[in-house]
C-alpha positions as CSV (number, residue, x, y, z in Angstrom):
1,X,36.1,-32.0,39.9
2,X,32.4,-32.9,40.1
3,X,30.4,-31.8,37.1
4,X,27.0,-33.1,38.3
5,X,24.4,-30.4,38.4
6,X,22.8,-29.5,41.7
7,X,19.0,-29.7,42.0
8,X,18.9,-25.9,41.9
9,X,21.1,-25.7,38.8
10,X,18.9,-28.2,37.0
11,X,15.8,-26.3,38.1
12,X,17.3,-23.1,36.6
13,X,18.1,-24.9,33.3
14,X,14.5,-26.2,33.1
15,X,13.1,-22.7,34.0
16,X,15.0,-21.0,31.3
17,X,14.3,-23.7,28.7
18,X,10.5,-23.3,29.4
19,X,10.8,-19.5,29.1
20,X,12.7,-19.7,25.8
21,X,10.4,-22.2,24.3
22,X,7.2,-20.3,25.3
23,X,8.3,-16.6,25.0
24,X,11.0,-16.7,22.3
25,X,10.9,-19.6,20.0
26,X,7.5,-18.9,18.4
27,X,8.6,-15.4,17.3
28,X,12.3,-15.5,16.9
29,X,12.2,-16.2,13.1
30,X,10.0,-13.1,12.6
31,X,12.3,-11.0,14.8
32,X,15.3,-12.1,12.8
33,X,13.6,-11.4,9.5
34,X,12.5,-7.9,10.6
35,X,15.7,-7.2,12.5
36,X,13.6,-6.5,15.6
37,X,15.3,-6.2,19.0
38,X,13.0,-8.0,21.5
39,X,13.5,-5.6,24.4
40,X,10.0,-6.5,25.6
41,X,11.6,-9.7,26.9
42,X,13.9,-7.9,29.3
43,X,11.4,-7.4,32.2
44,X,10.3,-11.0,31.9
45,X,13.9,-12.1,32.1
46,X,14.4,-9.9,35.1
47,X,11.4,-11.6,36.9
48,X,13.2,-14.9,36.4
49,X,16.4,-13.4,38.0
50,X,18.3,-13.2,34.7
51,X,18.9,-9.5,34.6
52,X,21.0,-9.5,37.8
53,X,22.7,-12.9,37.8
54,X,25.9,-11.7,39.3
55,X,24.2,-9.2,41.6
56,X,23.6,-9.9,45.3
57,X,20.0,-10.2,46.5
58,X,20.2,-7.0,48.6
59,X,20.2,-5.1,45.3
60,X,17.5,-7.2,43.7
61,X,19.7,-9.7,42.0
62,X,19.7,-13.5,42.0
63,X,23.4,-14.1,42.9
64,X,23.7,-17.1,40.7
65,X,26.9,-19.2,40.6
66,X,28.9,-19.2,37.4
67,X,27.8,-22.7,36.4
68,X,24.1,-21.6,36.6
69,X,24.9,-18.6,34.5
70,X,26.5,-20.9,31.9
71,X,23.4,-23.0,31.9
72,X,21.2,-19.9,31.3
73,X,23.4,-19.0,28.3
74,X,23.3,-22.5,26.9
75,X,19.6,-22.7,27.1
76,X,19.1,-19.3,25.5
77,X,21.7,-20.1,22.9
78,X,19.6,-23.2,21.9
79,X,16.9,-20.8,20.7
80,X,18.9,-17.8,19.4
81,X,22.5,-16.5,19.9
82,X,21.1,-13.0,19.6
83,X,19.7,-13.3,23.1
84,X,23.3,-12.9,24.3
85,X,22.4,-9.2,25.0
86,X,21.4,-10.4,28.5
87,X,25.0,-11.7,29.0
88,X,26.5,-8.4,28.0
89,X,24.1,-6.6,30.4
90,X,25.2,-8.9,33.2
91,X,28.9,-8.1,32.5
92,X,28.1,-4.5,33.4
93,X,26.2,-5.7,36.5
94,X,29.3,-7.6,37.5
95,X,31.6,-4.6,36.9
96,X,29.4,-2.6,39.3
97,X,29.2,-5.3,41.8
98,X,33.0,-5.8,41.8
99,X,34.2,-2.1,41.6
100,X,31.3,0.2,42.4
101,X,30.8,2.3,45.5
102,X,27.9,1.6,47.8
103,X,26.1,4.7,46.4
104,X,26.6,3.5,42.8
105,X,25.3,0.0,43.6
106,X,22.2,1.4,45.3
107,X,21.5,3.7,42.4
108,X,22.2,1.5,39.5
109,X,21.9,-2.2,40.4
110,X,18.2,-2.3,41.4
111,X,16.9,-0.9,38.1
112,X,19.4,-3.1,36.2
113,X,18.5,-6.3,38.1
114,X,14.8,-5.3,38.0
115,X,14.6,-5.1,34.2
116,X,14.1,-1.3,34.1
117,X,17.6,-0.3,32.9
118,X,19.3,-2.3,30.2
119,X,23.1,-1.9,30.2
120,X,25.6,-2.1,27.3
121,X,29.4,-2.4,27.4
122,X,31.3,0.0,25.2
123,X,34.8,-1.3,24.8
124,X,35.7,-2.0,21.2
125,X,37.0,0.9,19.0
126,X,37.7,1.2,15.3
127,X,41.5,0.9,16.0
128,X,41.2,-1.1,19.2
129,X,39.6,-4.5,19.0
130,X,41.5,-7.2,20.8
131,X,44.1,-4.7,22.0
132,X,42.4,-3.1,24.9
133,X,45.4,-1.0,25.8
134,X,45.1,0.8,22.4
135,X,42.0,2.6,23.4
136,X,41.7,6.2,22.1
137,X,38.5,7.4,23.6
138,X,39.7,10.0,26.1
139,X,38.1,11.2,29.3
140,X,39.7,14.5,30.4
141,X,39.1,15.6,34.0
142,X,37.4,19.0,34.3
143,X,36.5,19.7,37.9
144,X,33.9,17.1,39.0
145,X,33.3,15.9,35.4
146,X,35.0,14.0,32.7
147,X,34.8,15.2,29.1
148,X,34.6,12.2,26.7
149,X,35.7,12.3,23.1
150,X,36.1,9.3,20.8
151,X,34.3,6.5,19.0
152,X,33.3,3.0,19.9
153,X,32.5,0.3,17.3
154,X,30.3,-2.8,17.2
155,X,28.7,-2.1,20.6
156,X,25.9,-4.6,21.2
157,X,22.4,-3.1,21.7
158,X,23.9,0.4,22.5
159,X,20.8,2.0,20.9
160,X,18.5,0.1,23.2
161,X,20.4,0.6,26.5
162,X,19.5,3.0,29.3
163,X,23.1,3.1,30.4
164,X,26.5,2.3,28.8
165,X,29.6,1.2,30.7
166,X,32.4,2.9,28.7
167,X,36.1,2.1,28.7
168,X,38.0,5.4,28.4
169,X,41.6,6.5,28.6
170,X,42.3,8.6,31.6
171,X,46.0,8.1,31.8
172,X,49.0,7.9,29.4
173,X,49.5,4.7,27.3
174,X,52.6,3.8,29.4
175,X,50.7,3.9,32.7
176,X,51.7,0.6,34.5
177,X,48.1,0.3,35.7
178,X,46.8,0.6,32.2
179,X,45.6,4.2,32.2
180,X,42.1,3.1,31.5
181,X,38.9,3.8,33.5
182,X,35.3,2.7,33.2
183,X,32.5,5.3,33.4
184,X,28.8,5.0,33.2
185,X,27.1,7.1,30.6
186,X,23.3,7.4,30.6
187,X,21.4,7.3,27.3
188,X,20.5,10.8,26.2
189,X,23.5,12.5,27.7
190,X,24.4,15.5,25.5
191,X,27.4,14.6,23.3
192,X,26.5,11.0,23.1
193,X,25.2,9.8,19.6
194,X,24.7,6.6,17.8
195,X,25.1,7.4,14.1
196,X,25.3,3.9,12.7
197,X,23.8,0.5,13.2
198,X,25.7,-2.2,11.4
199,X,24.3,-4.7,8.9
200,X,25.5,-8.0,10.2
201,X,26.0,-11.5,8.8
202,X,24.0,-13.0,11.7
203,X,22.4,-12.0,15.1
204,X,19.8,-10.1,13.2
205,X,17.5,-9.6,16.2
206,X,20.1,-7.6,18.1
207,X,22.0,-4.5,17.1
208,X,25.7,-3.6,16.8
209,X,26.3,0.1,16.9
210,X,28.8,2.8,16.4
211,X,28.8,5.1,19.4
212,X,30.3,8.6,19.2
213,X,31.3,10.9,22.1
214,X,31.8,14.6,21.4
215,X,32.6,16.7,24.4
216,X,30.3,14.4,26.4
217,X,30.3,15.4,30.0
218,X,29.9,12.7,32.6
219,X,30.1,13.2,36.4
220,X,33.3,11.8,38.0
221,X,31.1,10.0,40.4
222,X,30.0,7.8,37.5
223,X,33.5,6.2,37.4
224,X,33.5,2.6,38.5
225,X,36.6,1.9,40.6
226,X,39.7,3.9,40.8
227,X,41.0,6.1,38.0
228,X,43.4,4.4,35.6
229,X,42.6,1.0,37.1
230,X,39.6,0.0,35.0
231,X,41.6,-2.6,33.0
232,X,41.7,-5.1,35.8
233,X,38.0,-4.8,36.4
234,X,37.3,-5.3,32.7
235,X,39.6,-8.3,32.4
236,X,37.8,-10.0,35.3
237,X,34.4,-9.2,33.7
238,X,35.7,-10.5,30.3
239,X,36.7,-13.9,31.9
240,X,33.1,-14.4,32.9
241,X,32.0,-13.1,29.5
242,X,34.2,-15.6,27.7
243,X,32.5,-18.5,29.6
244,X,29.1,-17.1,28.7
245,X,30.2,-16.8,25.0
246,X,31.3,-20.4,25.1
247,X,28.0,-21.5,26.7
248,X,26.0,-19.7,24.0
249,X,28.1,-21.5,21.4
250,X,27.4,-24.9,23.0
251,X,23.6,-24.2,23.1
252,X,23.4,-23.2,19.4
253,X,25.6,-26.1,18.3
254,X,23.5,-28.5,20.4
255,X,20.3,-27.4,18.7
256,X,21.9,-27.7,15.2
257,X,23.2,-31.2,16.1
258,X,19.7,-32.3,17.2
259,X,18.1,-31.0,13.9
260,X,20.8,-32.8,11.8
261,X,20.5,-36.0,13.8
262,X,16.7,-36.1,13.5
263,X,16.8,-35.2,9.8
264,X,19.4,-38.0,9.1
265,X,17.0,-40.5,10.7
266,X,14.1,-39.4,8.5
267,X,15.7,-38.5,5.1
268,X,15.7,-41.5,2.8
269,X,18.2,-41.8,-0.1
270,X,19.1,-44.9,-2.1
271,X,16.2,-46.7,-0.3
272,X,17.3,-46.2,3.3
273,X,17.8,-43.3,5.9
274,X,21.0,-41.4,5.4
275,X,21.8,-42.1,9.0
276,X,22.6,-45.6,8.0
277,X,25.5,-44.5,5.9
278,X,28.9,-44.5,7.6
279,X,29.8,-41.1,6.3
280,X,26.9,-39.5,8.1
281,X,27.4,-41.6,11.2
282,X,31.0,-40.4,11.5
283,X,29.9,-36.8,11.1
284,X,27.3,-37.2,13.9
285,X,29.8,-39.0,16.1
286,X,32.3,-36.2,15.7
287,X,29.7,-33.6,16.4
288,X,28.6,-35.3,19.6
289,X,32.2,-35.7,20.9
290,X,33.1,-32.1,20.2
291,X,29.9,-30.9,21.9
292,X,30.4,-32.9,25.0
293,X,34.1,-31.8,25.3
294,X,33.1,-28.1,24.9
295,X,30.4,-28.4,27.5
296,X,32.7,-29.9,30.0
297,X,35.3,-27.2,29.4
298,X,32.6,-24.6,30.0
299,X,31.6,-26.3,33.3
300,X,35.3,-26.5,34.4
301,X,36.0,-22.8,33.8
302,X,32.7,-21.8,35.5
303,X,33.4,-24.0,38.5
304,X,36.9,-22.5,38.9
305,X,35.5,-19.0,39.0
306,X,32.9,-20.2,41.6
307,X,35.8,-21.5,43.7
308,X,37.5,-18.1,43.6
309,X,40.2,-19.0,41.1
310,X,41.4,-16.5,38.4
311,X,40.2,-18.9,35.7
312,X,41.8,-16.9,32.9
313,X,43.5,-19.8,31.2
314,X,40.4,-22.1,31.5
315,X,38.0,-19.4,30.4
316,X,40.2,-18.8,27.3
317,X,40.4,-22.5,26.5
318,X,36.6,-22.9,26.9
319,X,35.8,-19.9,24.7
320,X,38.3,-20.8,22.0
321,X,37.4,-24.5,21.8
322,X,33.6,-24.1,22.2
323,X,33.3,-21.4,19.5
324,X,35.5,-23.2,17.1
325,X,33.4,-26.3,17.8
326,X,30.2,-24.5,17.1
327,X,31.4,-23.2,13.8
328,X,32.3,-26.8,12.7
329,X,29.2,-28.5,14.1
330,X,26.7,-26.0,12.6
331,X,28.5,-26.1,9.3
332,X,28.3,-29.9,9.4
333,X,24.6,-29.7,10.3
334,X,24.0,-27.7,7.2
335,X,25.9,-30.2,5.1
336,X,23.9,-33.2,6.5
337,X,20.7,-31.4,5.5
338,X,22.1,-30.6,2.1
339,X,20.0,-28.2,0.1
340,X,17.4,-28.0,2.9
341,X,20.2,-26.9,5.3
342,X,20.8,-23.9,3.0
343,X,17.3,-22.6,3.3
344,X,15.7,-20.9,6.3
345,X,12.9,-23.4,7.0
346,X,15.2,-25.7,9.0
347,X,17.0,-22.9,10.9
348,X,20.4,-24.6,10.8
349,X,21.7,-21.9,8.4
350,X,20.9,-19.3,11.1
351,X,22.8,-21.3,13.7
352,X,25.8,-21.4,11.3
353,X,25.7,-17.7,10.6
354,X,25.3,-16.9,14.3
355,X,28.1,-19.2,15.3
356,X,30.7,-17.2,13.5
357,X,30.5,-14.2,15.8
358,X,31.6,-16.4,18.7
359,X,35.1,-16.7,17.2
360,X,35.4,-12.9,17.1
361,X,33.8,-11.4,20.2
362,X,35.3,-11.3,23.7
363,X,38.7,-11.5,22.0
364,X,39.2,-13.3,18.8
365,X,40.2,-17.0,18.9
366,X,43.7,-16.1,17.7
367,X,44.0,-13.8,20.7
368,X,42.7,-16.6,23.0
369,X,45.5,-18.8,21.7
370,X,48.0,-16.1,22.5
371,X,46.5,-15.7,26.0
372,X,46.6,-19.5,26.6
373,X,50.2,-19.6,25.6
374,X,51.1,-16.7,27.8
375,X,49.4,-18.3,30.8
376,X,51.2,-21.6,30.1
377,X,54.6,-20.0,29.9
378,X,54.2,-17.3,32.5
379,X,57.0,-17.2,35.0
380,X,58.1,-20.5,33.7
381,X,55.3,-22.1,35.6
382,X,53.7,-25.3,34.4
383,X,50.0,-25.3,33.5
384,X,47.4,-26.6,35.9
385,X,46.9,-30.3,35.3
């Protein structure tokens, strides 16, 4: 498998890095302190093709390959993990692209890809985190409408979105197809409310919201795909989402590593730079090894999806390994900086706080390990070598 980047992929990496350094880095600390969601960045991201990465050009998208999307996530992650809202938005775009009707695509994809309609993905519930089949938000058919009742929890930027893709139960729990559908709900729809915005450990410049549906009426024509068959659509979208989560983790860890490496070369203790001490050298060596391994796992998973493979196993491996790596690398970066690592001036404490969420979202890393084992043992088949 060739992991060399194409000229176009390298160009995308440089474009996103330049955008992040010019438009985001000068202000991200203030946004984090003020817990300000930088929605004003969304149109600019769209002009670069980042709001419709999975969307075909006929609907205004950029139709990027998965490796390019991972590069986008890594470069944004180098500046701030909270910019992952664009990856969540693109998950909804991919849902529409994969399962939407032509009428739905023509209506929704151009404003989404054009930066005029930010999308959120409402899946998690108070009693249904990693267990997607335990969803309790119901959608009862009433003529040409669904009536939604239920609560979603920890929904990224739901209060900023123009449209939410909502996972709802339309069939019985024992339905062999899953009994779950995905419907689009526009902001401002009667019966939709956002009563709570969570106070989080990290990701301060994005929001995590409780979303409540009370007799919320949604046209049946807003359903993506067939009734009761939304689970498959979601799982395919989540495979791509896990790769993006892994790539964001790599980006943040890379930046924390760079800060720690540079600091170690400048900080003098006992008459010499601390980088000359074997203890620090071993820490930096381990950080670099783990970073490179995680990045290659991301590229492998993304490449397999580009080749039309399921990539479920590889996406889970990449997500689990990369986010565990990011937690370790950012923690070690704080340790290398010592007391300075614990204060906000050097930013590594933010990268450490933000890294934690990667081990939780898109399925906890414990769930990833279960998924990996299931794929390894499925039908007695041996794993891909």
